[in-house]
Every structure is written in structure tokens, then in C-alpha cells.
C-alpha positions in Angstrom: 113.4 103.8 105.5 116.7 103.6 103.8 115.8 106.5 101.7 115.0 108.5 104.7 118.2 107.5 106.5 120.2 108.3 103.3 118.6 111.8 103.1 119.4 112.5 106.7 123.1 111.6 106.1 123.2 113.7 103.0 121.9 116.7 104.8 124.0 116.2 107.8 127.2 116.2 105.7 126.0 119.2 103.6 125.8 121.0 107.0 129.3 119.8 107.7 130.5 121.6 104.7 129.4 124.9 106.1 130.8 124.0 109.5 134.2 123.5 107.8 134.3 126.6 105.8 133.6 128.6 109.1 136.1 126.3 111.0 138.6 126.8 108.4 138.6 130.6 109.0 138.1 130.4 112.6 141.0 128.0 113.2 143.4 130.0 111.2 142.6 133.2 113.1 142.8 131.2 116.3 146.3 129.9 115.5 147.6 133.2 114.6 146.3 134.7 118.0 147.8 131.6 119.7 151.1 132.1 118.0 151.3 135.8 118.9 150.7 135.0 122.6 153.2 132.1 122.8 155.9 134.6 121.3 155.1 137.2 123.9 155.1 134.7 126.7 158.8 133.7 126.1 159.6 137.6 127.0 162.3 137.5 124.4 162.6 141.3 124.2 162.0 142.2 127.8 163.3 141.1 131.3 160.1 142.0 133.0 158.3 138.9 133.8 154.8 138.9 132.1 151.6 137.1 133.2 151.1 134.0 131.0 148.3 134.6 128.8 145.5 132.0 128.7 145.7 129.7 125.7 142.8 127.7 124.0 145.3 125.6 122.3 148.5 124.2 124.2 151.0 121.7 123.4 150.8 118.7 125.7 153.8 116.9 127.2 153.3 114.0 129.5 155.0 114.5 132.6 155.4 118.3 132.1 152.1 119.8 131.7 150.0 116.5 131.8 149.8 114.3 134.9 151.2 110.8 134.0 148.5 109.4 135.7 146.2 110.8 133.0 148.1 109.6 130.1 145.5 106.8 129.5 142.8 109.1 129.4 144.7 111.3 126.8 145.5 108.2 124.6 142.0 106.7 124.8 140.4 110.2 123.8 142.9 110.6 121.0 142.3 107.0 119.6 138.5 107.1 119.8 138.4 110.8 118.2 140.8 109.8 115.3 138.7 106.5 114.7 135.4 108.5 114.7 137.1 111.2 112.5 138.0 108.6 109.8 134.6 107.0 110.2 133.3 110.2 109.0 135.2 110.2 105.8 134.4 106.5 105.4 130.5 106.9 105.9 130.5 110.3 103.6 132.6 108.3 100.8 130.2 105.3 100.7 127.2 107.9 100.6 128.8 109.4 97.5 129.5 106.2 95.7 133.4 106.3 96.6 134.9 103.0 97.1 136.6 102.5 100.6 139.8 100.4 100.1 140.5 99.8 103.7 140.5 101.2 107.3 143.3 100.8 110.0 144.9 102.1 113.3 148.6 103.1 113.7 150.9 104.1 116.4 153.2 107.0 116.3 155.6 107.0 119.0 153.1 106.5 122.0 150.3 108.3 120.2 147.5 106.1 118.5 145.9 107.1 115.4 143.7 106.0 112.6 143.2 106.1 108.7 140.9 105.4 106.0 142.0 104.4 102.4 139.7 105.9 99.7 139.7 104.9 95.9 141.7 107.8 94.5 140.1 107.3 91.0 136.4 107.4 92.3 137.4 110.6 94.5 139.1 112.5 91.6 135.9 111.9 89.3 133.7 113.1 92.0 132.5 117.0 91.6 133.8 119.5 94.1 130.5 119.2 96.0 130.6 115.6 96.6 134.7 115.9 97.4 133.8 118.4 100.2 131.3 116.3 102.0 133.9 113.7 102.1 136.9 115.8 103.1 134.9 118.0 105.6 133.2 114.9 107.2 136.0 114.1 109.5 135.9 117.5 111.3 132.2 117.6 111.4 132.3 114.2 113.3 134.6 115.5 115.7 132.5 118.8 116.2 129.4 116.4 116.7 131.6 114.2 119.4 132.5 117.6 121.2 128.7 118.6 121.6 128.0 115.1 122.7 130.7 115.2 125.4 129.8 118.7 126.4 126.0 117.5 127.0 127.1 114.4 129.0 129.3 116.5 131.1 126.5 118.7 132.1 123.9 115.8 132.3 126.4 113.7 134.4 125.0 114.6 137.8 121.5 114.0 136.7 122.4 110.5 135.2 124.3 109.6 138.3 121.7 111.0 140.8 120.2 107.5 141.6 123.7 106.2 142.7 125.7 109.2 143.9 124.9 112.5 145.6 126.3 115.5 144.2 128.1 118.6 145.9 127.2 120.7 149.0 128.8 118.8 151.7 132.4 119.3 150.3 134.6 117.2 148.1 135.6 113.3 148.5 139.0 112.2 148.3 138.9 109.3 145.5 142.6 108.8 145.1 146.1 109.6 146.9 149.4 109.1 145.4 151.7 106.7 147.1 154.4 109.2 147.7 151.9 111.8 149.1 153.0 113.7 152.2 149.5 113.7 153.5 149.4 110.0 154.1 149.1 108.7 157.7 146.6 107.8 160.4 146.3 111.4 161.5 146.5 112.5 157.9 144.1 112.4 154.8 142.7 108.9 153.6 140.8 107.8 150.6 137.0 108.5 151.4 137.6 111.5 153.5 135.4 114.5 152.6 137.1 117.6 152.8 134.9 120.6 154.0 137.0 123.3 155.0 140.9 124.4 154.2 141.7 126.9 156.7 138.5 129.4 157.1 137.5 128.4 153.4 134.4 126.5 153.1 134.6 123.7 150.4 131.5 123.1 148.6 132.5 121.6 145.4 135.5 121.1 143.1 135.6 124.9 142.1 135.5 126.1 145.5 138.2 123.3 146.3 140.5 124.9 144.0 139.6 128.3 145.1 140.4 127.6 148.7 143.8 125.8 147.7 144.7 129.0 145.8 143.8 131.1 148.8 145.8 129.0 151.1 148.8 129.3 148.9 148.6 133.2 148.2 147.4 134.5 151.5 149.8 135.0 154.3 149.9 132.6 157.2 147.5 133.2 159.8 148.5 133.2 163.5 147.0 132.0 166.6 145.7 134.2 169.6 147.4 132.9 172.8 147.3 134.3 176.4 150.4 135.2 178.3 149.5 132.5 180.8 148.9 129.8 178.4 152.0 130.5 176.5 154.1 130.1 179.7 152.3 126.8 180.3 152.4 125.3 176.8 156.1 126.3 175.9 158.1 123.0 175.6 160.3 123.1 179.0 163.1 120.9 177.4 163.6 123.3 174.6 166.7 125.4 174.3 164.8 128.5 175.3 163.2 126.9 178.3 165.1 129.2 180.6 164.3 132.2 178.5 161.0 131.3 177.1 160.1 135.0 176.4 163.4 136.2 175.0 165.4 135.8 172.0 166.2 132.2 170.8 169.3 131.1 169.2 169.7 130.3 165.6 170.7 127.2 163.7 173.3 127.1 160.9 170.7 127.9 158.2 169.6 131.1 160.0 166.5 129.9 161.4 165.5 130.2 165.1 166.4 127.1 167.1 163.5 127.3 169.6 162.6 123.6 170.1 166.0 122.0 170.8 167.4 118.8 169.8 164.9 116.1 168.7 161.7 117.8 169.8 158.3 116.1 169.8 156.5 116.0 166.4 153.6 117.6 167.8 155.6 120.9 168.5 156.5 123.8 166.2 158.6 127.0 166.6 156.3 130.1 167.0 157.3 133.6 166.6 155.5 136.9 168.1 156.1 140.4 168.7 156.2 142.6 172.0 157.0 146.2 172.0 158.6 145.6 168.3 160.6 143.0 169.7 160.7 139.7 168.0 160.6 136.6 170.2 160.3 132.8 169.8 158.6 129.9 171.8 158.2 126.1 171.0 154.6 125.2 170.9 152.3 122.4 170.4 150.7 122.9 166.9 147.4 121.2 167.3 146.6 123.1 170.4 147.6 126.6 168.9 145.3 125.8 165.9 142.5 125.4 168.2 142.7 129.2 169.2 141.4 132.0 167.4 143.1 133.1 164.1 144.8 136.3 164.1 146.9 138.6 161.9 148.5 140.9 164.6 148.3 141.4 168.3 145.5 143.7 168.1 143.2 141.0 167.0 143.9 139.2 170.2 142.8 142.4 172.6 145.1 143.3 175.2 148.5 142.1 175.3 150.3 143.5 178.4 152.8 141.4 179.7 152.4 142.6 183.1 149.0 141.7 184.0 149.3 138.1 182.6 145.7 138.5 181.1 146.0 139.8 177.3 147.2 137.8 174.6 149.6 137.9 171.6 149.2 136.6 168.1 152.0 133.9 167.5 152.8 132.6 164.0 154.4 129.2 163.0 158.1 129.4 161.8 157.9 127.8 158.5 160.5 126.5 156.3 159.9 128.5 153.0 157.6 131.2 151.5 155.6 128.4 149.9 155.1 126.4 153.1 151.7 126.9 155.2 150.5 125.4 158.3 147.1 124.4 157.5 143.9 122.8 159.2 141.7 120.8 156.9 138.3 120.0 158.4 137.1 116.5 157.1 134.2 114.3 157.5 135.3 110.5 157.6 133.0 108.1 156.4 131.1 105.9 157.6 130.4 106.7 161.2 133.3 108.9 162.5 132.7 112.4 163.5 134.1 115.6 162.0 137.8 115.9 162.7 140.4 118.2 162.0 143.9 117.3 160.0 146.8 119.5 160.4 149.3 119.6 157.4 152.8 121.6 157.3 153.6 121.9 153.6 152.8 123.5 150.4 149.0 123.9 149.8 149.6 122.8 146.0 150.3 119.4 147.5 146.7 119.0 148.0 146.2 119.1 144.0 149.4 117.4 143.4 149.1 114.2 145.2 144.9 114.0 145.8 142.2 113.2 143.3 138.9 114.7 144.5 135.1 114.3 143.4 132.0 116.3 144.0 130.2 112.8 143.8 129.7 110.7 147.0 128.4 107.1 146.7 124.8 106.6 148.2 125.9 103.0 149.0 129.2 101.6 150.4 129.6 99.1 147.4 129.7 101.8 144.6 133.3 102.6 143.3 134.4 106.2 144.6 136.4 106.9 141.4 133.7 106.2 138.7 132.2 109.6 138.5 135.6 111.3 138.5 136.9 108.6 135.9 133.8 109.4 133.7 134.1 113.1 134.1 137.6 113.1 133.3 137.2 111.0 130.5 134.5 113.0 128.8 136.6 116.2 129.4 139.6 114.6 127.4 137.2 113.6 124.6 135.8 117.3 124.5 139.4 118.7 124.4 141.1 116.1 121.9 138.1 116.0 119.6 137.9 119.6 119.8 141.6 120.0 119.0 141.5 117.5 116.1 138.7 119.5 114.5 140.4 122.8 115.1 143.8 121.8 113.5 142.7 119.3 110.8 140.6 121.8 108.8 143.6 124.4 108.7 144.7 124.6 105.1 148.1 122.8 105.9 150.0 120.1 104.0 149.1 116.6 105.0 146.0 117.7 106.8 142.4 117.6 105.8 142.3 121.2 105.1 144.7 120.7 102.2 142.2 118.9 100.2 139.2 120.7 101.6 140.8 124.1 100.6 141.4 122.8 97.0 137.9 121.7 96.7 136.4 124.9 98.0 138.7 126.6 95.1 137.1 124.0 92.6 133.6 124.7 93.9 133.8 128.4 93.4 135.8 128.7 90.4 134.7 125.4 88.6 137.1 123.2 86.8 138.3 125.3 84.0 141.5 124.7 82.3 142.3 128.3 81.9 141.8 128.8 85.9 144.1 125.8 86.9 147.3 127.8 87.1 145.7 130.5 88.9 144.1 128.0 91.6 147.5 126.1 91.8 149.3 129.3 92.8 146.7 130.2 95.3 146.6 126.9 96.7 150.4 126.9 97.2 150.5 130.1 98.6 147.9 129.4 101.2 149.0 125.9 102.1 152.5 127.2 102.6 151.3 129.7 105.0 149.1 127.3 106.8 151.9 124.8 107.3 154.1 127.6 108.6 151.6 128.7 111.1 150.9 125.2 112.3 154.6 124.2 112.5 155.5 127.7 114.4 152.7 127.1 116.9 153.9 123.4 117.8 157.6 125.1 117.8 156.6 128.0 120.3 154.2 125.7 122.1 156.8 123.3 123.0 159.3 126.0 124.1 156.7 127.7 126.4 156.1 124.3 127.9 159.5 123.1 128.3 161.0 126.6 129.5 158.3 127.3 132.1 
């Protein structure tokens, strides 16, 4: 049994050598591509804003492009990826008869790491093939960890099926930040299932982000209202009560003052056009949201003021270009009927302050956040372990790629004294280029993150 297991380990780490050779070339090409895109994204030689390129590798700065709530996922993933990476070196070294002096964990600023101390005498005496199995074992373990994380991510719905339903009804809110503007008895609560954002139907997390993005990019929809209803609903105590269908006054910031001083929180200032003339009225937002959506007066049919029958398309007057007046259709468990939540603010707040999940518990006692925590942890494990595999095998000083590249030279050219100077020159040039490539990627990555 031990012989079979030892043979399996041997074949596994031989495969790791082939993977490392391909990864060393692929990672170098990827870093060159990333560096070029990072440089172009800075727009140094042009004043025309360019669309940022999608990067496979990105520098992570907590609080800038990483939510502070996710910092524990990041640190845990880095620590486990580092431990399994070093464990690969230790297992391969033991298999090759190289003594392991010690193993430990360290902390660099806030980032954890791990290390393994191998007997340098045993390692130098080993032939190139054995050294390669040891040096390449770390990134091979990271690659296996990536595959396992990917497999678990795709199989998560099946594993959680006995306890959690998945998708179809909408997305469930599992967490809301304390400073969220969506709080309140008439707002969003943890446990709510969001089914619609405006007219966009939310099925899962993918459509959730799609609907949020549509709310952000598409123009604000108006509401069809008849002339007779407009006169009834206009706030009588507002500044424009006596001239409800005429031009409104303006505030110091230039916005129309059509709701007067201390208006009720249920009312908003609406604007509309009649015969190309812009007019204003203070109207109840929830009532207006119950009317038919429109983009112009034509959508509302006839809009002749004289007969009092036709309708016009009225739009809420918003505080900024990013602000929207949105209607969210939610299902509030356990027994409350479907209801609508109105929100005046930026659509990005939905992503900024809410954490959602496609999984809803089949029983009340199951934790809401468990599936989302598991999924996010697996995603971070995939990302961090993959990044460790990509970066560590690059031929760069202080990384595994430094020693693996030298062992590859010994493997292909042999250990002949006549070739030592040649191999040393090749190694120095390649390692200097690799180190410069990694350093420049880090510098330009930071610049892109901090500037933007």
C-alpha cells in the first residue's frame, strides 16, 4: 500500500514539472500583457478617457478595490494557499529523501504567509529532476487547490440542495451595512427577497447586477397621470398651489422649489412638458409609482389640457445625474405578501450596502449567510491560490521561479563545468527581466488602483 501511494505521489509531482514549465511561459506572457494594459489605462499620452481593460491580475488594496468586510476572506485564503503551497515543497522533498528542517507561519504587515526550511546540502546534492519536483510542487499544489475550489463552486447548489433552495424566486438579502440608506420599516430588511428592480426581473445574482446596472445607465422613467388626477394630487400647501400648472420658482441651487417649505416626505417635485413648456408639480411619489411607466407624453395617449381627459408623462426631479427614483418589488418572509419599496438614491447603493444570495433556507433556523459565506470563501481561494501559482513560477528573484528556472537549465544542459558560465549568464539575464516585469506590474497596478 505504501509503495502504491509513493508511486502515485511520484507521478503527481512529475506532472507538476510539466505544469510548471507551461505555467512559467504562460505567466510571463500574461504579466507582459497585464503590464501593457496597465500602462495604457493610465492615459499618459492622451487626454481622451479610455475604457479600462479587463485585467486577469489586479493589485488588491483593502478599502479601495476590496471591501473591508471581505478582508477576512482574503487573509484566510492567502494563509491557506500559502500553507498548502509550502506543504507541497515539504511533501516532495520528503519523497526525494531531502530533510525538512522546519515549517512556519509569518505575518508581513497584515498579510499572512508560510515557509518551509529544507536542508540545503541534501537539496544541492539532488539531481535536476529531483530538484524540479521539489521546486515545482508548490505551484502544483496551488493549481490543484484552484481546481478543487472551482469544482466545489459549481457543485455547491447540489451539496446545499437538501437545506437551501437555489435561484428562480429572486435574490435574498443576507446582510445590510449599518450606514445603509435603504434601512427603515418601509425599506429593505435582511431576509427580504428582491424580485424586481423597476421593470427588470431579478432571477439570480447575475440578473441582480444586470438590473442594478440598467437602473444606473438607463434614463429615469416617468409616470403617466391624467390632468384631472394631477390637479387632485398636487400638494395644495406647496409654493405652486395657486399656480399648480405653471412655472415654479427656483431655489438657490437652481432646482425648482415646487414643494415649498417642510414638505411631507411622501412627496417629490415632478416636471413635465406641455406645448414644449416645462412645468412643475409637487406629487406623492408612491402614488405616482403605481401609474403606468412612460418616456414621453405620447406613451400616455392624448394630453390635451382642455378636455381634462388626456394624460401627461411626469418625471421626478432628481438631485443628481446618478440619482434614480426606483421601485423594488420584494417578498418579505415568512408570511407577508409581495410589496414595493421605493428608493430615491444611487442604484449603486444596492450593491454597496447590501449582500445578496441566490440561496434561500428551507427552514427558518438555517443561517441566511452560510451559502454566501461558503461561495465567497471558495471564490477567494480560487483567486488567491491561482494568483500564487501564476506569480510564484515567474523566473524572478526570491520566488520559486528563480530556482525552478536554474533547475530547468541543469536538466536540459546537464551539470558540465564548461557550461556553468553560459548557464549563469542566461540565468542572470532571465531573472533580471522577470524581476523587472513583476516589479513594474506591481507599480503600475498600484497606480491604476489609486488614481482611479
